[in-house]
LUMNU-839577 format. One record per residue (C-alpha): residue number from 1; residue in three letters; chain; x, y, z. Coordinates in nm, 3 decimals, m for minus. Example, Ala and Ser with C-alpha at 12.3 -4.5 7.8 and 13.67 -1.06 7.14 Angstrom:
BEGIN
+-----+---------+--------+---------+---------+---------+
: num : residuo : cadena :       x :       y :       z :
+-----+---------+--------+---------+---------+---------+
:   1 :     ALA :      A :   1.230 :  m0.450 :   0.780 :
:   2 :     SER :      A :   1.367 :  m0.106 :   0.714 :
+-----+---------+--------+---------+---------+---------+
This chain:
BEGIN
+-----+---------+--------+---------+---------+---------+
: num : residuo : cadena :       x :       y :       z :
+-----+---------+--------+---------+---------+---------+
:   1 :     UNK :      A :   0.726 :  m0.581 :   0.721 :
:   2 :     UNK :      A :   0.504 :  m0.713 :   0.997 :
:   3 :     UNK :      A :   0.483 :  m0.442 :   1.259 :
:   4 :     UNK :      A :   0.238 :  m0.346 :   1.530 :
:   5 :     UNK :      A :   0.329 :   0.021 :   1.511 :
:   6 :     UNK :      A :   0.376 :   0.126 :   1.149 :
:   7 :     UNK :      A :   0.215 :   0.451 :   1.042 :
:   8 :     UNK :      A :   0.130 :   0.448 :   0.671 :
:   9 :     UNK :      A :   0.406 :   0.224 :   0.542 :
:  10 :     UNK :      A :   0.585 :   0.402 :   0.258 :
:  11 :     UNK :      A :   0.824 :   0.105 :   0.250 :
:  12 :     UNK :      A :   0.533 :  m0.111 :   0.127 :
:  13 :     UNK :      A :   0.473 :   0.127 :  m0.164 :
:  14 :     UNK :      A :   0.842 :   0.138 :  m0.249 :
:  15 :     UNK :      A :   0.865 :  m0.241 :  m0.257 :
:  16 :     UNK :      A :   0.545 :  m0.295 :  m0.454 :
:  17 :     UNK :      A :   0.633 :  m0.017 :  m0.702 :
:  18 :     UNK :      A :   0.944 :  m0.222 :  m0.778 :
:  19 :     UNK :      A :   0.731 :  m0.536 :  m0.822 :
:  20 :     UNK :      A :   0.814 :  m0.690 :  m0.484 :
:  21 :     UNK :      A :   0.513 :  m0.834 :  m0.299 :
:  22 :     UNK :      A :   0.446 :  m0.692 :   0.047 :
:  23 :     UNK :      A :   0.292 :  m0.836 :   0.362 :
:  24 :     UNK :      A :   0.182 :  m0.642 :   0.670 :
:  25 :     UNK :      A :  m0.032 :  m0.677 :   0.978 :
:  26 :     UNK :      A :  m0.388 :  m0.545 :   1.001 :
:  27 :     UNK :      A :  m0.338 :  m0.367 :   1.334 :
:  28 :     UNK :      A :  m0.180 :  m0.044 :   1.211 :
:  29 :     UNK :      A :  m0.149 :   0.172 :   0.902 :
:  30 :     UNK :      A :  m0.017 :  m0.115 :   0.690 :
:  31 :     UNK :      A :  m0.359 :  m0.205 :   0.555 :
:  32 :     UNK :      A :  m0.389 :   0.133 :   0.377 :
:  33 :     UNK :      A :  m0.101 :   0.103 :   0.127 :
:  34 :     UNK :      A :  m0.177 :  m0.267 :   0.087 :
:  35 :     UNK :      A :  m0.533 :  m0.163 :  m0.007 :
:  36 :     UNK :      A :  m0.677 :  m0.403 :   0.254 :
:  37 :     UNK :      A :  m0.532 :  m0.698 :   0.063 :
:  38 :     UNK :      A :  m0.595 :  m0.573 :  m0.291 :
:  39 :     UNK :      A :  m0.228 :  m0.491 :  m0.359 :
:  40 :     UNK :      A :  m0.048 :  m0.680 :  m0.083 :
:  41 :     UNK :      A :  m0.111 :  m0.937 :   0.185 :
:  42 :     UNK :      A :  m0.275 :  m0.824 :   0.509 :
:  43 :     UNK :      A :  m0.245 :  m1.073 :   0.795 :
:  44 :     UNK :      A :  m0.340 :  m1.082 :   1.159 :
:  45 :     UNK :      A :  m0.085 :  m1.165 :   1.427 :
:  46 :     UNK :      A :  m0.249 :  m1.508 :   1.446 :
:  47 :     UNK :      A :  m0.229 :  m1.575 :   1.069 :
:  48 :     UNK :      A :   0.115 :  m1.419 :   1.010 :
:  49 :     UNK :      A :   0.307 :  m1.748 :   0.984 :
:  50 :     UNK :      A :   0.053 :  m1.897 :   0.742 :
:  51 :     UNK :      A :   0.043 :  m1.579 :   0.533 :
:  52 :     UNK :      A :   0.422 :  m1.557 :   0.517 :
:  53 :     UNK :      A :   0.454 :  m1.921 :   0.416 :
:  54 :     UNK :      A :   0.187 :  m1.877 :   0.150 :
:  55 :     UNK :      A :   0.356 :  m1.563 :   0.015 :
:  56 :     UNK :      A :   0.694 :  m1.736 :  m0.009 :
:  57 :     UNK :      A :   0.540 :  m2.025 :  m0.201 :
:  58 :     UNK :      A :   0.337 :  m1.810 :  m0.443 :
:  59 :     UNK :      A :   0.421 :  m1.623 :  m0.759 :
:  60 :     UNK :      A :   0.425 :  m1.243 :  m0.730 :
:  61 :     UNK :      A :   0.100 :  m1.075 :  m0.835 :
:  62 :     UNK :      A :   0.087 :  m0.990 :  m1.204 :
:  63 :     UNK :      A :   0.166 :  m0.633 :  m1.297 :
:  64 :     UNK :      A :   0.203 :  m0.531 :  m0.932 :
:  65 :     UNK :      A :   0.433 :  m0.237 :  m1.007 :
:  66 :     UNK :      A :   0.192 :  m0.098 :  m1.268 :
:  67 :     UNK :      A :  m0.106 :  m0.134 :  m1.034 :
:  68 :     UNK :      A :   0.078 :   0.046 :  m0.753 :
:  69 :     UNK :      A :   0.186 :   0.327 :  m0.986 :
:  70 :     UNK :      A :  m0.172 :   0.368 :  m1.109 :
:  71 :     UNK :      A :  m0.299 :   0.413 :  m0.752 :
:  72 :     UNK :      A :  m0.009 :   0.589 :  m0.576 :
:  73 :     UNK :      A :   0.220 :   0.711 :  m0.855 :
:  74 :     UNK :      A :   0.341 :   1.060 :  m0.932 :
:  75 :     UNK :      A :   0.081 :   1.129 :  m1.202 :
:  76 :     UNK :      A :  m0.207 :   1.034 :  m0.975 :
:  77 :     UNK :      A :  m0.060 :   1.245 :  m0.694 :
:  78 :     UNK :      A :  m0.013 :   1.547 :  m0.919 :
:  79 :     UNK :      A :  m0.369 :   1.518 :  m1.051 :
:  80 :     UNK :      A :  m0.504 :   1.495 :  m0.697 :
:  81 :     UNK :      A :  m0.310 :   1.803 :  m0.582 :
:  82 :     UNK :      A :  m0.422 :   1.994 :  m0.889 :
:  83 :     UNK :      A :  m0.787 :   1.908 :  m0.818 :
:  84 :     UNK :      A :  m0.745 :   2.026 :  m0.459 :
:  85 :     UNK :      A :  m0.588 :   2.352 :  m0.569 :
:  86 :     UNK :      A :  m0.848 :   2.431 :  m0.834 :
:  87 :     UNK :      A :  m1.143 :   2.333 :  m0.618 :
:  88 :     UNK :      A :  m1.034 :   2.554 :  m0.330 :
:  89 :     UNK :      A :  m1.036 :   2.261 :  m0.087 :
:  90 :     UNK :      A :  m0.693 :   2.349 :   0.050 :
:  91 :     UNK :      A :  m0.792 :   2.708 :   0.126 :
:  92 :     UNK :      A :  m1.105 :   2.594 :   0.309 :
:  93 :     UNK :      A :  m0.895 :   2.381 :   0.546 :
:  94 :     UNK :      A :  m0.656 :   2.659 :   0.646 :
+-----+---------+--------+---------+---------+---------+
C-alpha cells in the first residue's frame, strides 16, 4: 500500500497478521507497523518500483504472522494496557 499520506497503517498489520507481506513508503506512518523494514518492506518513492519487483519475486518472510502477533497481537496489547493501568501512567496523563 504505497501511500504518501497514510497514518499508522492498520491495513499493514492486518495483512501481515494473515501472513501476507507488506510494502509501504518511508514518508508517512507506514514505517511504524513495518518496523522500519523488520516486518515489511519500506521503500522510498525512488526505490518503489525496485522494491515492488523484488517483493513479487521473493518468498514471503518465514513466520511473518507469528512475528506480527508477538509484537502487535491481542496478548501484547492487553499486557501493555494492564501495565499502564497498574503503574498509574494513564492517570498521570489526564
